[in-house]
C-alpha positions in Angstrom: -0.1 0.0 -0.2 1.1 4.1 -0.3 1.5 4.6 2.8 4.0 1.4 3.5 5.8 2.7 0.6 6.0 6.5 1.6 7.2 5.1 5.0 10.1 3.1 3.5 11.2 6.0 1.3 11.6 7.7 4.3 13.0 5.3 6.1 15.8 4.7 3.1 16.9 8.0 2.7 17.6 8.5 6.3 20.3 5.4 6.1 21.5 6.6 2.4 23.0 10.1 1.7 21.0 10.0 -2.0 18.6 7.5 -4.0 17.4 8.7 -7.3 13.9 8.1 -8.6 14.3 5.5 -11.0 16.3 3.5 -8.3 12.9 3.7 -6.2 10.4 3.0 -9.1 12.8 0.1 -9.4 12.5 -1.2 -5.9 8.6 -0.5 -5.5 7.6 -1.8 -9.2 6.0 2.2 -10.2 6.6 4.5 -12.5 9.2 7.4 -12.0 5.7 9.6 -11.8 4.3 7.5 -8.8 7.7 8.3 -7.1 7.4 12.1 -7.5 3.7 12.4 -6.3 5.2 10.6 -3.2 8.1 12.6 -2.7 5.8 15.8 -3.3 2.8 13.9 -0.6 6.2 13.8 1.8 7.5 17.2 1.5 4.1 18.9 1.9 3.7 16.7 5.3 6.3 18.8 6.4 9.6 15.9 6.0 12.4 18.2 4.7 12.9 15.9 1.3 14.2 17.2 -1.9 15.5 16.7 -5.0 18.6 17.4 -6.9 20.0 17.2 -10.9 22.7 16.4 -12.4 25.5 14.1 -11.8 25.6 12.4 -8.7 22.1 14.0 -8.1 18.4 12.3 -6.7 16.5 12.2 -3.7 17.8 13.0 -0.3 16.7 13.9 3.4 18.6 17.7 4.9 21.7 16.6 6.3 21.0 17.5 9.7 17.8 15.3 9.6 18.2 12.0 11.6 16.5 9.7 13.8 19.5 9.7 16.0 17.8 10.9 19.3 21.2 12.1 20.8 21.3 14.3 17.4 17.8 15.4 17.0 16.6 18.4 18.8 13.4 18.2 21.3 12.0 20.8 18.0 13.3 18.6 15.2 11.5 15.3 16.3 7.9 17.0 17.3 7.6 18.7 13.9 8.5 15.0 12.3 6.0 13.1 14.3 3.7 16.2 13.7 4.2 15.8 10.0 3.6 11.7 10.1 0.3 12.4 12.6 -0.5 15.8 9.8 -0.4 12.6 7.2 -1.9 10.4 8.7 -5.1 12.3 9.9 -5.5 13.8 6.1 -4.5 10.5 4.0 -2.7 7.2 5.7 -4.3 5.8 9.1 -1.9 2.9 8.5 0.9 4.6 10.2 0.0 3.9 13.7 2.4 1.1 14.1 5.6 3.5 12.8 4.3 6.4 15.0 4.2 4.2 18.1 7.6 3.7 17.7 8.6 7.3 17.5 7.5 8.3 19.9 8.6 5.8 22.1 12.0 6.5 20.8 11.6 10.6 21.1 9.3 11.6 23.8 9.0 10.9 27.5 5.4 9.2 28.8 3.9 12.6 30.3 4.1 14.3 26.6 3.9 11.3 24.1 0.2 11.8 23.8 0.4 15.3 22.9 -1.8 14.9 19.6 -4.4 13.0 19.0 -5.9 12.2 15.7 -8.8 10.5 14.7 -8.7 9.6 10.8 -11.5 11.6 8.6 -11.0 11.9 4.7 -9.5 15.4 3.9 -8.6 18.0 6.6 -9.5 22.0 7.9 -7.2 24.5 7.9 -5.6 24.1 11.2 -2.9 27.0 10.8 -5.1 30.3 10.3 -4.3 32.7 12.3 -1.6 30.4 13.6 -3.9 29.0 16.2 -2.7 25.3 15.3 1.0 26.6 15.6 1.0 28.6 18.5 -1.3 26.0 20.7 1.4 23.2 19.6 3.9 25.3 20.7 2.0 25.9 24.0 1.6 21.7 24.4 5.3 20.8 24.0 6.5 23.4 26.4 3.2 23.5 28.9 2.6 26.8 28.3 -1.0 28.3 30.0 -3.4 29.6 27.2 -6.2 32.4 27.4 -8.6 33.0 24.7 -11.9 33.8 23.9 -14.4 31.5 22.8 -17.6 30.8 21.2 -20.0 27.6 21.9 -22.2 25.9 19.9 -24.8 28.0 21.0 -23.3 30.9 20.1 -22.0 32.0 23.7 -19.0 33.9 24.3 -16.4 33.3 27.4 -13.3 34.2 28.1 -11.2 31.0 29.0 -7.4 30.3 30.7 -6.4 27.0 30.1 -3.9 24.5 30.3 -3.6 22.7 26.8 -2.6 19.2 26.4 -4.0 18.0 23.2 -5.0 18.4 19.7 -7.1 16.3 18.0 -8.6 16.1 14.5 -12.0 14.7 14.2 -15.0 14.9 11.7 -13.2 17.1 9.4 -12.2 19.6 12.2 -9.5 20.4 15.0 -10.5 20.9 18.7 -8.0 21.4 21.5 -8.2 18.9 24.6 -7.4 21.3 27.8 -8.0 21.6 31.9 -9.7 24.4 31.9 -9.0 26.6 34.9 -12.2 28.7 34.2 -14.3 25.5 34.4 -12.4 23.6 36.7 -12.9 21.1 34.3 -10.8 19.0 31.4 -12.5 20.7 28.3 -12.5 20.6 24.4 -12.5 23.4 22.3 -13.1 23.3 18.7 -10.1 25.5 17.0 -12.5 27.7 14.9 -13.9 29.0 17.4 -11.0 29.9 19.3 -10.4 34.0 19.1 -7.7 36.7 20.6 -5.1 33.4 21.4 -2.6 34.5 24.3 0.3 32.0 25.2 1.6 33.3 28.3 4.7 32.8 29.9 3.2 30.3 33.1 3.7 26.9 32.7 2.1 24.2 34.5 2.2 20.4 36.0 1.0 17.5 33.5 -2.1 16.2 34.2 -3.5 13.0 33.2 -6.4 13.3 30.7 -9.6 11.6 32.2 -11.2 8.9 29.7 -13.8 11.1 29.1 -15.0 14.8 30.1 -18.2 17.0 30.3 -19.2 19.8 28.0 -17.9 21.6 25.5 -16.6 18.2 23.3 -16.8 17.3 19.8 -20.1 15.8 18.1 -20.5 12.6 18.0 -19.4 10.0 14.8 -21.7 11.2 12.5 -22.6 7.4 10.1 -21.2 7.0 6.4 -23.1 7.5 3.0 -22.0 5.7 0.5 -21.7 8.3 -2.6 -20.6 7.4 -6.4 -19.6 10.2 -8.3 -18.6 10.9 -12.2 -15.7 13.2 -12.7 -14.8 14.5 -16.1 -11.1 14.4 -17.7 -10.9 18.1 -16.6 -10.3 17.4 -12.9 -8.6 14.2 -12.6 -6.2 15.8 -11.6 -7.5 17.4 -8.8 -9.3 14.2 -8.0 -6.3 12.3 -7.6 -5.3 14.6 -4.6 -8.9 14.6 -3.0 -9.5 11.1 -2.8 -7.4 7.4 -2.4 -6.3 5.8 -5.5 -8.5 2.6 -4.5 -11.4 4.6 -5.0 -11.0 5.6 -8.4 -11.6 3.8 -11.8 -11.0 4.9 -15.3 -13.2 5.3 -17.6 -12.9 4.4 -21.6 -14.0 8.6 -22.4 -11.1 9.7 -20.2 -13.7 10.6 -16.9 -13.4 8.5 -13.6 -15.8 7.4 -11.1 -15.4 7.3 -7.4 -16.9 5.2 -5.0 -16.4 6.6 -1.3 -18.3 6.5 2.3 -18.1 10.5 3.1 -20.2 12.2 6.6 -22.8 13.7 4.4 -22.9 17.6 6.0 -22.3 21.0 4.5 -18.5 20.3 4.0 -19.4 17.1 1.7 -21.7 19.5 -0.1 -19.8 22.0 -0.5 -16.6 20.0 -1.7 -18.9 18.5 -4.4 -20.5 21.8 -5.6 -16.8 23.4 -5.6 -15.7 21.0 -8.8 -18.9 22.9 -10.6 -20.4 20.8 -13.8 -17.1 18.7 -14.0 -18.6 16.3 -11.6 -22.5 14.2 -11.4 -23.6 12.8 -8.1 -24.8 9.2 -9.6 -26.2 8.0 -6.0 -27.6 7.9 -3.6 -30.4 9.9 -5.3 -31.4 12.0 -2.1 -28.0 13.5 -2.5 -28.1 14.0 -6.0 -31.2 15.6 -5.4 -29.7 18.1 -3.0 -26.8 19.3 -5.1 -29.4 19.7 -8.1 -31.7 22.6 -6.0 -28.8 24.1 -4.6 -27.3 24.6 -8.0 -30.9 25.5 -9.0 -30.9 27.7 -6.3 -27.1 29.3 -7.6 -28.6 29.8 -10.9 -31.6 31.6 -9.5 -29.2 33.9 -7.4 -26.6 35.1 -10.7 -30.3 35.6 -12.3 -31.4 37.9 -10.2 -34.5 36.0 -9.6 -36.2 36.0 -6.3 -35.8 32.6 -4.5 -35.9 31.1 -1.1 -33.4 28.5 0.2 -34.9 25.0 -0.8 -36.3 22.7 1.9 -33.9 19.9 2.0 
């Protein structure tokens, strides 16, 4: 599977100075183009891999990058673990075993679980206004943070929190920590955190309870099997958004995608973002929802009076 190839590529690069794309392609019995896509995936995940041309060129990792824990700083090891966690959340959940080995190598027990990511297709944008980066640094340094928070009832409050963990769940990022304002562990959606401030004050580690009341991510929603046909013009994007195993090429150059999705506004938006280049084939109710929303958009552009269709 692709995730195993990515992990083996990383391991091989750690043990060799430079390896050519052709050598990788021969080793894994794939095309050179596939290897280039793999390198792009690793680079996008934050792993410092690069390619050089000419005699003696090939694919390499930065010279300062190593898994030797005596040579890797805490910040560097944190960056590697974060990169692989992000890769896990967005595409490849099978990376769990490898991550467990790295965490055992790099981290003391008290801080090895600072990030927990639950796999769902695609991801949100955690770095908006640098909230994700600042929270990550606060967790690793065990620094208290304060912020304004808008909950699901649209009520605003000011919180002082000891951050412990970030969680990726149901296409969104969450922060879990001990809320000094409520005197209990709470979970906060990152997109609802405003005016974040990392304080100089540090705090002792607190074990995370199995369950904590209030402010929790929503319950896991059921999946809907969706079948869609995409036009040839967007094939490249389709391979970015969906796993290869879910895509079937058709004789006319279009492709058929069958995938299980949590049906919500995010999914509707994803489908509509393809415009006229996608057709929902199944299920019938989702096809009708997309048809009604396209009709509503057309009415808006035609300047017609309209009401939101009942879905």
